[in-house]
N, C-alpha and C positions, 0 to 999 in steps of 0.2 A: 683529776678528770681523765688523764691519759691512762692511769692505772685501772680505772673502771672500764674504759674501752678495751684495754688489753685483757682484762679478766673475762669480759663478755666474749671477745674473739677466741680466747683460749677455751672457754667453756663450750662454745658452739663447735669448734674444731674437734674437741674431745668427744662431744656427743655424736657428731657425724661419723667419726672413726668408730666409735663403739657400736653405732647402728649398722654401718656399711662395711665394717671390718671383714666379716665372714665372706661377703660377696667379693670384696677386693682380693682377699686371699685366694678364693676359688678361681678368679680370673687369672691371677698370677701363676697358679699351678697349671691351669690349662695352657697358658703361654709357654711355660717351661716344658711341658710334655710335648707340645707341638714343635718346639725347637729341638727335640731329641736330647735333652739334657739327661744326665745319669740320675738314677733313683736316689742316690745319696745326696745329691745337690738339692733335689726337690724336697727331701725329708728335712735337711738343714734349713732350707728357706721357710718351710711350713712351721717348724719349731721356733725359728726366729721371729716370724710374724706373730705367733701366739704369745711369745714373751713380750713383744712390743705392745700388743693389745692389753695384756694383763697389767703392764706397767702404766699404760694410759688410764685404765680403769681405776687403778690405785690413786693416780694423780688427780683424777676427777673427784674421787671420794674425798681426798684431802682438801681440795679446793672448796667443795660443798661444806665440809665440816668447819673449815676456817670461816666461811661466810656466815654459817649458822651461829658460830661463837661470837662473831662481831655483832650480829643483829641482837643476840641475847644480851651482850654487854651494853648495847645502846638502850635496850628496854630497861635494864637494871639502873642505868644512869639517869633515866627520866624521873622527874619528880612525881610521886604518887599524888592523885587528886585527894583533897580532903573528903572524909567520909560524909560530912554534912552536905557537900555539893552533890555527891552521888545519891544520897537519900532524897534530897529535894528534887532531883531529876526524876527519880522513880515515882515520887508522889505526884509530880506534875503529869507524868505520863498516865498514871493510874486515874487521876481526876479527869483527864481528857477522855479516856476510854469510858469512864462512868457516865460522863455527860453525853457522850455520843450514843451510848446504849439507852439511857433514859430519855433522850430526845426523840427516839423512835416511838415511844409511848406517850410522852407528854406533849410533844409538838410534831405529830406525824405529817408527812407530805401526802395528801390525797388528791390526785389529779382527776379522778372520776368520783364525784360525790355519791353517785348511786351504787358504786361497786361494793362497798362494805355491806350494804343491805342485800344486794344480789347474792353475794357470797354466803351470807348468813342464811338466806332462804334455801339456797342449794344444799348447804350442809345440813340444815334442819330436815330437808326432804329425805336425806339418807336414812334417818331413823324411822320415818314413815314408811319407806319402802321395805325396810327390814320387818316392821310390824305387819305389813300386808302379806309378805311372803310367809312369815311364821303363822299367822292366823289362817291364811288360805290353805297352807300346806299341813295344818295341824301338827306343827313342829313344837319342840320344847320352847316355851316362852322365856325370854331373858328376864332378869330380875326387875328391870325397869318397866316392863310391859305388864303391869298389874292393873286390872280393871278397877275403876272408881265405883264405890258402892252407891254414891248419891246421884250417879248419872243413870238415866233410864236404860235398861238392858235391851236396846233396840239395835239389831245387827252388831256392828263393831263400834258403836258410839262410845262405850265406856273406855275404849283403848285410845281414843283420839288425843285426849289431854295428856296421858302419860307419854305418848309418842312425841308430841310436840314439846313437852317439857324436857325430855331427854335430848331431843334435837336442838333445843335452845342452849343446853350446856355444851354440846358439841360445837355449835356455832360460836359460842364465847371462846372456846379453846382455839378455834380456827382464826377468829379475829385477832386474838393476841399473837398467834403465830404469824399472821400476815403483817401485823405491825412490826414485829421483830425482823421479818425478812424484807421489809419495805415493799410489800406486794401490792400496795395501792398507788405506787408511783407509775408513771407512764412507761418506764423502761420494763415493767413487769409484763406488759402485753404488746411490746413492739414487734418481737419476733417469736417464732414458736420455740426455738431453743432457749431463749431467755425466759419465756413463760414457763417452760418445763422446769428449768433450774430454780427459779424463785418459788414456784409452787411446791417443789419438793422440799425446799428449806422451810417454808411456812408450815407444810404438813408435818415435818419432823418435829418442829417446835410444838405444834398442837398435840401431837401424839405423846410427847414428853409430859405435857401438862395433864393429859388423860391418865398416863401411868401414875403420876403423882397423886391424882385424885383417887384412883383405885387403891393405891397404897394407904392413903389416909383413911379411906373407908374400911379397909381390912384391919388396920390397927385399931380403929374405933370398935369394930365388931369383936375383935379378940379381947381387948381390955374390958369391954362390957360383959363378956362371958368369963372373965377371970383367967384368961389364957394369955401367955406371952406371945407377941406377934412374930413368931418364928416358925419356919417349916419344921414339921415333925413333932411339934408340941401337942397338937390335937388333930386327929384325923378329920373331923368334921370341918375344922377351919381350913385344913389343907384342901379339901374338896371345894370349899367355898372360894378359895383363892383361884383354883383351876377354873371354876365357873366364871368368876369375874374377869379373868384375863382372856378367856375364850370370847366373852362378850366384847372385850376391848379390841381384840383382833378383828372381829366382824365390823365393829364401828369404824375402826381406823381404815380398814380396807374399803368399805363402802364410801366413806368420806373422801378418801384419796381418789377413787375412780370418778366420782361425780364432780368433784372440784377440778380435777384435771381436764375432764371433758368441757366443763364450763369455761375454764380459762383458755383453752384452745379455741373455743368458739368466740371468746372475747377478742382474740387476735384477729379472727376473720372479720369481726365487726369493725375493728380499727382499720383494716385494709379496705373495707367497703367505703368507709367514710373518706 
């Protein structure tokens, strides 16, 4: 016990000297000059202090090395845990994480029963808005906005079903993302900061599902045309990939803007209540 206290005191003293040594040396030199001592005396005093500091630094390094060797020898002396125990611990932790993730989808906490339906309607509206802008502005239509032949060609009626069909897929991606981010719990709309953070997590999960869907579609198209699903294999398939990902960027951006506005409005509703 006494040895440990002595080591700590010695270490603190050596550290203090190492940090404050230059300042103490400078103060000593100033005092020697003010007292009118000769230059040779000042030089000897300076060199002596430097040698003392160097020896103290060496002593401190030796102490640290001895302590590190002692700790290493203690670790080596400890008994190693059986590999089976370590494996069982890892399996338990993995099972806990799996159950936690699956519980978000199998038994989610929904504090507002109407919120999932409201979110789905808002997200589905994003594809309808895109369809309106494209048709009204005579822009290039996305691949999902193809008119139905069996619907009467009256105004934009043939485009309504494709728009809502695409919007329902986006709503499905968002719902899964919201479940993963626990966006249907009350904490998701308590404050604006919390609403932004949870909405961003759910949106990121939804976009990742959209990317996977686009990838699967492109692979299916490539294999049906006898082309490997890699960039550079076929120019037509490369252009198709650019088109699909351009549509994905528009869908993701529109969905993110609308759902963020709606979630912030939901925070205001909570405050009014």
